[in-house]
N, CA, C and O atoms as a CHARMM CRD file, in Angstrom:
* protein
*
  304
    1    1 MET  N      0.83800  -1.18900   0.00000 PROA 1      0.00000
    2    1 MET  CA     0.00000   0.00000   0.00000 PROA 1      0.00000
    3    1 MET  C      0.87400   1.24000   0.00000 PROA 1      0.00000
    4    1 MET  O      1.92600   1.27200   0.63900 PROA 1      0.00000
    5    2 ARG  N      0.44300   2.23100  -0.70200 PROA 2      0.00000
    6    2 ARG  CA     1.14400   3.51100  -0.83000 PROA 2      0.00000
    7    2 ARG  C      1.09000   4.27200   0.49400 PROA 2      0.00000
    8    2 ARG  O      0.06300   4.28100   1.17100 PROA 2      0.00000
    9    3 THR  N      2.18500   4.89800   0.84900 PROA 3      0.00000
   10    3 THR  CA     2.22200   5.74100   2.03800 PROA 3      0.00000
   11    3 THR  C      1.99500   7.18500   1.61500 PROA 3      0.00000
   12    3 THR  O      2.66200   7.69200   0.71400 PROA 3      0.00000
   13    4 PHE  N      1.06300   7.82900   2.26300 PROA 4      0.00000
   14    4 PHE  CA     0.75900   9.22900   1.98800 PROA 4      0.00000
   15    4 PHE  C      1.37400  10.06000   3.10900 PROA 4      0.00000
   16    4 PHE  O      0.73700  10.29700   4.13500 PROA 4      0.00000
   17    5 ASP  N      2.59900  10.49500   2.91100 PROA 5      0.00000
   18    5 ASP  CA     3.30600  11.19700   3.97500 PROA 5      0.00000
   19    5 ASP  C      2.90800  12.66700   4.09900 PROA 5      0.00000
   20    5 ASP  O      3.35100  13.34500   5.02500 PROA 5      0.00000
   21    6 ARG  N      2.08900  13.16400   3.19000 PROA 6      0.00000
   22    6 ARG  CA     1.63200  14.55400   3.25800 PROA 6      0.00000
   23    6 ARG  C      0.15300  14.65200   3.62900 PROA 6      0.00000
   24    6 ARG  O     -0.38900  15.75100   3.74500 PROA 6      0.00000
   25    7 ILE  N     -0.48600  13.52400   3.81000 PROA 7      0.00000
   26    7 ILE  CA    -1.89900  13.49400   4.18800 PROA 7      0.00000
   27    7 ILE  C     -1.98800  13.03200   5.63700 PROA 7      0.00000
   28    7 ILE  O     -1.43400  11.99500   6.00500 PROA 7      0.00000
   29    8 THR  N     -2.68600  13.80500   6.45000 PROA 8      0.00000
   30    8 THR  CA    -2.83400  13.44000   7.85200 PROA 8      0.00000
   31    8 THR  C     -4.32200  13.36300   8.20300 PROA 8      0.00000
   32    8 THR  O     -5.15800  14.05900   7.62700 PROA 8      0.00000
   33    9 ILE  N     -4.61400  12.50300   9.15400 PROA 9      0.00000
   34    9 ILE  CA    -5.97800  12.37300   9.66100 PROA 9      0.00000
   35    9 ILE  C     -5.90300  12.47700  11.17700 PROA 9      0.00000
   36    9 ILE  O     -5.26600  11.66100  11.84300 PROA 9      0.00000
   37   10 ASN  N     -6.56200  13.49100  11.70200 PROA 10     0.00000
   38   10 ASN  CA    -6.56600  13.73500  13.13700 PROA 10     0.00000
   39   10 ASN  C     -8.00700  14.03500  13.53400 PROA 10     0.00000
   40   10 ASN  O     -8.59500  14.99500  13.03600 PROA 10     0.00000
   41   11 PRO  N     -8.58500  13.22500  14.42500 PROA 11     0.00000
   42   11 PRO  CA    -9.97700  13.43800  14.82500 PROA 11     0.00000
   43   11 PRO  C    -10.23000  14.83700  15.40500 PROA 11     0.00000
   44   11 PRO  O    -11.36900  15.30600  15.41300 PROA 11     0.00000
   45   12 GLU  N     -9.18800  15.49400  15.88300 PROA 12     0.00000
   46   12 GLU  CA    -9.32200  16.82500  16.47500 PROA 12     0.00000
   47   12 GLU  C     -9.26500  17.94600  15.43000 PROA 12     0.00000
   48   12 GLU  O     -9.54500  19.10100  15.74800 PROA 12     0.00000
   49   13 VAL  N     -8.90700  17.61500  14.20100 PROA 13     0.00000
   50   13 VAL  CA    -8.76700  18.62900  13.15300 PROA 13     0.00000
   51   13 VAL  C     -9.75700  18.33000  12.02900 PROA 13     0.00000
   52   13 VAL  O     -9.72300  17.24800  11.44300 PROA 13     0.00000
   53   14 MET  N    -10.62800  19.27300  11.73000 PROA 14     0.00000
   54   14 MET  CA   -11.60100  19.15000  10.63600 PROA 14     0.00000
   55   14 MET  C    -12.41800  17.85700  10.72700 PROA 14     0.00000
   56   14 MET  O    -12.70700  17.21800   9.71500 PROA 14     0.00000
   57   15 ASN  N    -12.77900  17.48800  11.94500 PROA 15     0.00000
   58   15 ASN  CA   -13.60100  16.29100  12.20300 PROA 15     0.00000
   59   15 ASN  C    -13.00200  15.01800  11.63600 PROA 15     0.00000
   60   15 ASN  O    -13.73200  14.10400  11.25400 PROA 15     0.00000
   61   16 GLY  N    -11.68100  14.95000  11.57500 PROA 16     0.00000
   62   16 GLY  CA   -11.01800  13.73000  11.12100 PROA 16     0.00000
   63   16 GLY  C    -10.93800  13.57300   9.60800 PROA 16     0.00000
   64   16 GLY  O    -10.55800  12.50900   9.12100 PROA 16     0.00000
   65   17 GLN  N    -11.28900  14.61200   8.85800 PROA 17     0.00000
   66   17 GLN  CA   -11.15500  14.52800   7.40400 PROA 17     0.00000
   67   17 GLN  C     -9.67100  14.50500   7.03200 PROA 17     0.00000
   68   17 GLN  O     -8.85400  15.10000   7.73400 PROA 17     0.00000
   69   18 PRO  N     -9.31500  13.83300   5.94900 PROA 18     0.00000
   70   18 PRO  CA    -7.92000  13.85800   5.50200 PROA 18     0.00000
   71   18 PRO  C     -7.51400  15.29300   5.16800 PROA 18     0.00000
   72   18 PRO  O     -8.21600  15.99700   4.44100 PROA 18     0.00000
   73   19 CYS  N     -6.36900  15.71600   5.70900 PROA 19     0.00000
   74   19 CYS  CA    -5.87300  17.08000   5.51700 PROA 19     0.00000
   75   19 CYS  C     -4.45100  17.04900   4.97200 PROA 19     0.00000
   76   19 CYS  O     -3.77400  16.02200   5.01600 PROA 19     0.00000
   77   20 ILE  N     -4.02000  18.17100   4.46800 PROA 20     0.00000
   78   20 ILE  CA    -2.66700  18.32900   3.95900 PROA 20     0.00000
   79   20 ILE  C     -1.74900  18.72000   5.10900 PROA 20     0.00000
   80   20 ILE  O     -1.91900  19.77800   5.71400 PROA 20     0.00000
   81   21 ARG  N     -0.79500  17.88100   5.40400 PROA 21     0.00000
   82   21 ARG  CA     0.28200  18.13200   6.36500 PROA 21     0.00000
   83   21 ARG  C     -0.14500  18.81200   7.66200 PROA 21     0.00000
   84   21 ARG  O      0.37600  19.87400   8.00100 PROA 21     0.00000
   85   22 ASP  N     -1.06400  18.22800   8.37600 PROA 22     0.00000
   86   22 ASP  CA    -1.49000  18.73000   9.69300 PROA 22     0.00000
   87   22 ASP  C     -2.04100  20.15600   9.65400 PROA 22     0.00000
   88   22 ASP  O     -1.99200  20.87000  10.65600 PROA 22     0.00000
   89   23 THR  N     -2.56600  20.57000   8.49600 PROA 23     0.00000
   90   23 THR  CA    -3.19400  21.88600   8.41100 PROA 23     0.00000
   91   23 THR  C     -4.70500  21.70200   8.41900 PROA 23     0.00000
   92   23 THR  O     -5.19600  20.58400   8.57200 PROA 23     0.00000
   93   24 ARG  N     -5.42100  22.76500   8.25800 PROA 24     0.00000
   94   24 ARG  CA    -6.87900  22.69500   8.16700 PROA 24     0.00000
   95   24 ARG  C     -7.33200  22.68600   6.70600 PROA 24     0.00000
   96   24 ARG  O     -8.51600  22.86600   6.42000 PROA 24     0.00000
   97   25 LEU  N     -6.39700  22.48000   5.79000 PROA 25     0.00000
   98   25 LEU  CA    -6.69800  22.37700   4.36700 PROA 25     0.00000
   99   25 LEU  C     -7.00700  20.91100   4.05600 PROA 25     0.00000
  100   25 LEU  O     -6.11900  20.06000   4.08700 PROA 25     0.00000
  101   26 THR  N     -8.26300  20.63300   3.75900 PROA 26     0.00000
  102   26 THR  CA    -8.67000  19.24200   3.54000 PROA 26     0.00000
  103   26 THR  C     -8.35100  18.79700   2.11600 PROA 26     0.00000
  104   26 THR  O     -8.24800  19.60600   1.19400 PROA 26     0.00000
  105   27 VAL  N     -8.20000  17.48800   1.97400 PROA 27     0.00000
  106   27 VAL  CA    -8.01000  16.89100   0.65500 PROA 27     0.00000
  107   27 VAL  C     -9.21000  17.22600  -0.22300 PROA 27     0.00000
  108   27 VAL  O     -9.05300  17.51000  -1.41100 PROA 27     0.00000
  109   28 ARG  N    -10.39200  17.19300   0.34900 PROA 28     0.00000
  110   28 ARG  CA   -11.60800  17.52600  -0.38900 PROA 28     0.00000
  111   28 ARG  C    -11.52300  18.93800  -0.97400 PROA 28     0.00000
  112   28 ARG  O    -11.87900  19.15600  -2.13200 PROA 28     0.00000
  113   29 ARG  N    -11.05600  19.88500  -0.17700 PROA 29     0.00000
  114   29 ARG  CA   -10.93800  21.26600  -0.66000 PROA 29     0.00000
  115   29 ARG  C     -9.92100  21.37300  -1.79000 PROA 29     0.00000
  116   29 ARG  O    -10.12900  22.11500  -2.75000 PROA 29     0.00000
  117   30 VAL  N     -8.82800  20.63800  -1.67600 PROA 30     0.00000
  118   30 VAL  CA    -7.81900  20.64100  -2.74000 PROA 30     0.00000
  119   30 VAL  C     -8.42700  20.10000  -4.02800 PROA 30     0.00000
  120   30 VAL  O     -8.22200  20.67500  -5.09700 PROA 30     0.00000
  121   31 LEU  N     -9.17000  19.00300  -3.94000 PROA 31     0.00000
  122   31 LEU  CA    -9.77800  18.41500  -5.13500 PROA 31     0.00000
  123   31 LEU  C    -10.81900  19.34600  -5.74300 PROA 31     0.00000
  124   31 LEU  O    -10.88900  19.47800  -6.96500 PROA 31     0.00000
  125   32 LYS  N    -11.62600  19.99400  -4.90900 PROA 32     0.00000
  126   32 LYS  CA   -12.58600  20.96700  -5.42700 PROA 32     0.00000
  127   32 LYS  C    -11.86100  22.15400  -6.05700 PROA 32     0.00000
  128   32 LYS  O    -12.30400  22.69400  -7.07100 PROA 32     0.00000
  129   33 GLY  N    -10.75700  22.55100  -5.45800 PROA 33     0.00000
  130   33 GLY  CA    -9.95400  23.63100  -6.01100 PROA 33     0.00000
  131   33 GLY  C     -9.40900  23.29500  -7.38300 PROA 33     0.00000
  132   33 GLY  O     -9.31000  24.16600  -8.24800 PROA 33     0.00000
  133   34 LEU  N     -9.05600  22.03900  -7.58700 PROA 34     0.00000
  134   34 LEU  CA    -8.56000  21.61800  -8.90100 PROA 34     0.00000
  135   34 LEU  C     -9.63700  21.75300  -9.97500 PROA 34     0.00000
  136   34 LEU  O     -9.32500  22.01000 -11.13800 PROA 34     0.00000
  137   35 ALA  N    -10.88100  21.58400  -9.59600 PROA 35     0.00000
  138   35 ALA  CA   -11.97000  21.76100 -10.55700 PROA 35     0.00000
  139   35 ALA  C    -12.08300  23.23400 -10.97000 PROA 35     0.00000
  140   35 ALA  O    -12.42200  23.53500 -12.11500 PROA 35     0.00000
  141   36 LEU  N    -11.80400  24.13500 -10.04900 PROA 36     0.00000
  142   36 LEU  CA   -11.87100  25.56900 -10.33900 PROA 36     0.00000
  143   36 LEU  C    -10.59800  26.10100 -10.98400 PROA 36     0.00000
  144   36 LEU  O    -10.64200  26.98400 -11.84000 PROA 36     0.00000
  145   37 TYR  N     -9.46700  25.55300 -10.56200 PROA 37     0.00000
  146   37 TYR  CA    -8.15900  26.01800 -11.02200 PROA 37     0.00000
  147   37 TYR  C     -7.36800  24.83700 -11.59200 PROA 37     0.00000
  148   37 TYR  O     -6.50200  24.30100 -10.90100 PROA 37     0.00000
  149   38 PRO  N     -7.63900  24.42100 -12.82700 PROA 38     0.00000
  150   38 PRO  CA    -6.91300  23.27700 -13.38300 PROA 38     0.00000
  151   38 PRO  C     -5.40700  23.51300 -13.47300 PROA 38     0.00000
  152   38 PRO  O     -4.63000  22.55900 -13.51000 PROA 38     0.00000
  153   39 ASP  N     -4.99500  24.77700 -13.50900 PROA 39     0.00000
  154   39 ASP  CA    -3.56500  25.09000 -13.47200 PROA 39     0.00000
  155   39 ASP  C     -3.12900  25.05400 -12.00700 PROA 39     0.00000
  156   39 ASP  O     -3.55300  25.88700 -11.20500 PROA 39     0.00000
  157   40 TRP  N     -2.29600  24.10300 -11.67100 PROA 40     0.00000
  158   40 TRP  CA    -1.88500  23.91700 -10.28300 PROA 40     0.00000
  159   40 TRP  C     -1.30200  25.18500  -9.68400 PROA 40     0.00000
  160   40 TRP  O     -1.46500  25.42300  -8.48700 PROA 40     0.00000
  161   41 ARG  N     -0.62700  26.00400 -10.47700 PROA 41     0.00000
  162   41 ARG  CA    -0.02400  27.24300  -9.94600 PROA 41     0.00000
  163   41 ARG  C     -1.09700  28.18500  -9.41600 PROA 41     0.00000
  164   41 ARG  O     -0.90300  28.84300  -8.39400 PROA 41     0.00000
  165   42 GLU  N     -2.22200  28.25000 -10.11000 PROA 42     0.00000
  166   42 GLU  CA    -3.32600  29.10200  -9.63500 PROA 42     0.00000
  167   42 GLU  C     -3.85700  28.59100  -8.30000 PROA 42     0.00000
  168   42 GLU  O     -4.13000  29.37200  -7.38900 PROA 42     0.00000
  169   43 LEU  N     -4.00000  27.28400  -8.19500 PROA 43     0.00000
  170   43 LEU  CA    -4.49000  26.70000  -6.94200 PROA 43     0.00000
  171   43 LEU  C     -3.49600  26.96000  -5.81700 PROA 43     0.00000
  172   43 LEU  O     -3.89900  27.27000  -4.69500 PROA 43     0.00000
  173   44 MET  N     -2.20900  26.83700  -6.10200 PROA 44     0.00000
  174   44 MET  CA    -1.19900  27.07200  -5.06800 PROA 44     0.00000
  175   44 MET  C     -1.16200  28.54300  -4.66200 PROA 44     0.00000
  176   44 MET  O     -0.82200  28.85700  -3.52200 PROA 44     0.00000
  177   45 THR  N     -1.50600  29.44900  -5.58000 PROA 45     0.00000
  178   45 THR  CA    -1.60900  30.86500  -5.22900 PROA 45     0.00000
  179   45 THR  C     -2.81300  31.09200  -4.32400 PROA 45     0.00000
  180   45 THR  O     -2.75100  31.87200  -3.37300 PROA 45     0.00000
  181   46 GLU  N     -3.90900  30.40300  -4.63000 PROA 46     0.00000
  182   46 GLU  CA    -5.13500  30.52500  -3.83300 PROA 46     0.00000
  183   46 GLU  C     -4.96800  29.91300  -2.44100 PROA 46     0.00000
  184   46 GLU  O     -5.59000  30.37400  -1.48400 PROA 46     0.00000
  185   47 CYS  N     -4.14500  28.89100  -2.32400 PROA 47     0.00000
  186   47 CYS  CA    -3.91000  28.19600  -1.04800 PROA 47     0.00000
  187   47 CYS  C     -2.42200  28.28300  -0.71000 PROA 47     0.00000
  188   47 CYS  O     -1.68000  27.34000  -0.98400 PROA 47     0.00000
  189   48 PRO  N     -1.97200  29.39000  -0.12300 PROA 48     0.00000
  190   48 PRO  CA    -0.54800  29.54700   0.19600 PROA 48     0.00000
  191   48 PRO  C     -0.02700  28.38400   1.03800 PROA 48     0.00000
  192   48 PRO  O     -0.69600  27.92900   1.96600 PROA 48     0.00000
  193   49 GLY  N      1.14700  27.92000   0.71400 PROA 49     0.00000
  194   49 GLY  CA     1.74900  26.80400   1.43700 PROA 49     0.00000
  195   49 GLY  C      1.49900  25.46100   0.78400 PROA 49     0.00000
  196   49 GLY  O      2.18900  24.48600   1.08300 PROA 49     0.00000
  197   50 LEU  N      0.52100  25.39900  -0.10400 PROA 50     0.00000
  198   50 LEU  CA     0.22900  24.16100  -0.82300 PROA 50     0.00000
  199   50 LEU  C      1.33100  23.91200  -1.84800 PROA 50     0.00000
  200   50 LEU  O      1.73700  24.82500  -2.56800 PROA 50     0.00000
  201   51 GLU  N      1.80800  22.68000  -1.90900 PROA 51     0.00000
  202   51 GLU  CA     2.88800  22.32000  -2.82100 PROA 51     0.00000
  203   51 GLU  C      2.40400  21.28400  -3.83000 PROA 51     0.00000
  204   51 GLU  O      1.38600  20.62500  -3.62200 PROA 51     0.00000
  205   52 GLN  N      3.14800  21.15100  -4.92400 PROA 52     0.00000
  206   52 GLN  CA     2.77000  20.20800  -5.97600 PROA 52     0.00000
  207   52 GLN  C      2.61100  18.78900  -5.44800 PROA 52     0.00000
  208   52 GLN  O      1.67600  18.08800  -5.83400 PROA 52     0.00000
  209   53 GLU  N      3.50100  18.36300  -4.58000 PROA 53     0.00000
  210   53 GLU  CA     3.40600  17.00000  -4.03100 PROA 53     0.00000
  211   53 GLU  C      2.15200  16.83500  -3.18600 PROA 53     0.00000
  212   53 GLU  O      1.58300  15.74400  -3.15000 PROA 53     0.00000
  213   54 ASP  N      1.70300  17.88900  -2.50400 PROA 54     0.00000
  214   54 ASP  CA     0.44700  17.83500  -1.74900 PROA 54     0.00000
  215   54 ASP  C     -0.71500  17.54700  -2.69800 PROA 54     0.00000
  216   54 ASP  O     -1.56100  16.69800  -2.41600 PROA 54     0.00000
  217   55 ILE  N     -0.74700  18.25800  -3.82300 PROA 55     0.00000
  218   55 ILE  CA    -1.81600  18.08400  -4.80500 PROA 55     0.00000
  219   55 ILE  C     -1.78000  16.68300  -5.39700 PROA 55     0.00000
  220   55 ILE  O     -2.81700  16.03400  -5.53500 PROA 55     0.00000
  221   56 ARG  N     -0.58300  16.21700  -5.74600 PROA 56     0.00000
  222   56 ARG  CA    -0.44300  14.88000  -6.33300 PROA 56     0.00000
  223   56 ARG  C     -0.95000  13.80700  -5.36800 PROA 56     0.00000
  224   56 ARG  O     -1.66500  12.88900  -5.77100 PROA 56     0.00000
  225   57 GLN  N     -0.57800  13.92700  -4.09600 PROA 57     0.00000
  226   57 GLN  CA    -1.02300  12.92700  -3.12600 PROA 57     0.00000
  227   57 GLN  C     -2.52700  13.01600  -2.87500 PROA 57     0.00000
  228   57 GLN  O     -3.17200  11.99300  -2.64300 PROA 57     0.00000
  229   58 ALA  N     -3.09200  14.21500  -2.91900 PROA 58     0.00000
  230   58 ALA  CA    -4.54300  14.35300  -2.74900 PROA 58     0.00000
  231   58 ALA  C     -5.27100  13.63000  -3.87900 PROA 58     0.00000
  232   58 ALA  O     -6.25400  12.92900  -3.63800 PROA 58     0.00000
  233   59 ILE  N     -4.79500  13.79700  -5.09900 PROA 59     0.00000
  234   59 ILE  CA    -5.40400  13.11800  -6.24900 PROA 59     0.00000
  235   59 ILE  C     -5.24300  11.61100  -6.11600 PROA 59     0.00000
  236   59 ILE  O     -6.18500  10.85900  -6.36600 PROA 59     0.00000
  237   60 GLU  N     -4.05800  11.17100  -5.72300 PROA 60     0.00000
  238   60 GLU  CA    -3.80900   9.73800  -5.58800 PROA 60     0.00000
  239   60 GLU  C     -4.67100   9.12000  -4.48600 PROA 60     0.00000
  240   60 GLU  O     -5.18500   8.01400  -4.65400 PROA 60     0.00000
  241   61 LEU  N     -4.83200   9.82000  -3.36500 PROA 61     0.00000
  242   61 LEU  CA    -5.69000   9.32100  -2.28800 PROA 61     0.00000
  243   61 LEU  C     -7.12700   9.17300  -2.77700 PROA 61     0.00000
  244   61 LEU  O     -7.78200   8.17000  -2.49100 PROA 61     0.00000
  245   62 ALA  N     -7.61500  10.16100  -3.50900 PROA 62     0.00000
  246   62 ALA  CA    -8.98300  10.08400  -4.05000 PROA 62     0.00000
  247   62 ALA  C     -9.12200   8.89100  -4.97900 PROA 62     0.00000
  248   62 ALA  O    -10.13500   8.19300  -4.94800 PROA 62     0.00000
  249   63 ALA  N     -8.11800   8.65300  -5.80100 PROA 63     0.00000
  250   63 ALA  CA    -8.15900   7.51300  -6.72200 PROA 63     0.00000
  251   63 ALA  C     -8.18900   6.19600  -5.95100 PROA 63     0.00000
  252   63 ALA  O     -8.93000   5.28200  -6.31400 PROA 63     0.00000
  253   64 TYR  N     -7.39400   6.09300  -4.89600 PROA 64     0.00000
  254   64 TYR  CA    -7.40600   4.87400  -4.08300 PROA 64     0.00000
  255   64 TYR  C     -8.77300   4.65400  -3.44100 PROA 64     0.00000
  256   64 TYR  O     -9.25100   3.52200  -3.36600 PROA 64     0.00000
  257   65 GLN  N     -9.39400   5.72100  -2.98500 PROA 65     0.00000
  258   65 GLN  CA   -10.69000   5.58500  -2.31200 PROA 65     0.00000
  259   65 GLN  C    -11.79400   5.19500  -3.28400 PROA 65     0.00000
  260   65 GLN  O    -12.79300   4.60800  -2.86700 PROA 65     0.00000
  261   66 LEU  N    -11.64300   5.50100  -4.55500 PROA 66     0.00000
  262   66 LEU  CA   -12.63900   5.15100  -5.56400 PROA 66     0.00000
  263   66 LEU  C    -12.34300   3.82200  -6.24800 PROA 66     0.00000
  264   66 LEU  O    -13.14400   3.34400  -7.05000 PROA 66     0.00000
  265   67 ASP  N    -11.21600   3.23600  -5.94000 PROA 67     0.00000
  266   67 ASP  CA   -10.71700   2.06700  -6.65900 PROA 67     0.00000
  267   67 ASP  C    -11.73300   0.94100  -6.79000 PROA 67     0.00000
  268   67 ASP  O    -11.91100   0.41300  -7.88800 PROA 67     0.00000
  269   68 ASP  N    -12.39200   0.56300  -5.72900 PROA 68     0.00000
  270   68 ASP  CA   -13.30600  -0.57200  -5.76700 PROA 68     0.00000
  271   68 ASP  C    -14.77400  -0.17000  -5.72900 PROA 68     0.00000
  272   68 ASP  O    -15.64700  -1.02000  -5.55900 PROA 68     0.00000
  273   69 GLU  N    -15.04700   1.10300  -5.88400 PROA 69     0.00000
  274   69 GLU  CA   -16.39400   1.60500  -5.75700 PROA 69     0.00000
  275   69 GLU  C    -17.04800   1.76600  -7.13000 PROA 69     0.00000
  276   69 GLU  O    -16.42200   2.25200  -8.07200 PROA 69     0.00000
  277   70 ILE  N    -18.28500   1.36200  -7.23000 PROA 70     0.00000
  278   70 ILE  CA   -19.03900   1.56500  -8.46100 PROA 70     0.00000
  279   70 ILE  C    -19.88900   2.82100  -8.27000 PROA 70     0.00000
  280   70 ILE  O    -20.66300   2.91900  -7.31800 PROA 70     0.00000
  281   71 ILE  N    -19.73700   3.76600  -9.17100 PROA 71     0.00000
  282   71 ILE  CA   -20.47000   5.02300  -9.08100 PROA 71     0.00000
  283   71 ILE  C    -21.40600   5.10800 -10.27500 PROA 71     0.00000
  284   71 ILE  O    -20.95700   5.06700 -11.42000 PROA 71     0.00000
  285   72 ARG  N    -22.68200   5.22400 -10.02300 PROA 72     0.00000
  286   72 ARG  CA   -23.66800   5.33800 -11.09600 PROA 72     0.00000
  287   72 ARG  C    -23.81100   6.81500 -11.46200 PROA 72     0.00000
  288   72 ARG  O    -24.14100   7.64700 -10.61700 PROA 72     0.00000
  289   73 LEU  N    -23.55700   7.12300 -12.72900 PROA 73     0.00000
  290   73 LEU  CA   -23.56800   8.50600 -13.18600 PROA 73     0.00000
  291   73 LEU  C    -24.85400   8.87500 -13.91000 PROA 73     0.00000
  292   73 LEU  O    -25.00300  10.02300 -14.32800 PROA 73     0.00000
  293   74 GLY  N    -25.76400   7.96500 -14.06900 PROA 74     0.00000
  294   74 GLY  CA   -27.00800   8.25200 -14.77100 PROA 74     0.00000
  295   74 GLY  C    -27.03700   7.58400 -16.14900 PROA 74     0.00000
  296   74 GLY  O    -26.09200   6.90500 -16.55000 PROA 74     0.00000
  297   75 ALA  N    -28.11900   7.79200 -16.84300 PROA 75     0.00000
  298   75 ALA  CA   -28.28300   7.15900 -18.15800 PROA 75     0.00000
  299   75 ALA  C    -27.28600   7.72700 -19.15400 PROA 75     0.00000
  300   75 ALA  O    -27.01200   8.92700 -19.17400 PROA 75     0.00000
  301   76 ALA  N    -26.74900   6.83400 -19.97900 PROA 76     0.00000
  302   76 ALA  CA   -25.77600   7.26100 -20.99800 PROA 76     0.00000
  303   76 ALA  C    -26.47000   7.53500 -22.29700 PROA 76     0.00000
  304   76 ALA  O    -25.82300   7.90500 -23.27700 PROA 76     0.00000
């Protein structure tokens, strides 16, 4: 299993949501930010202190969490 050394989970911070390096910046917020700012530099400007490796690990964590899940998107 992959080690996510930049993702932390602490029940005392953001109700235990996965966060970036013991901050209050959640992985969820980073992923939503990517939808608004596909250019990582813009997202890093919007979230000072965020680094490229933080973004990469957030994406990878999301992919791992969806790995075995079937998501119904509606009629094709």
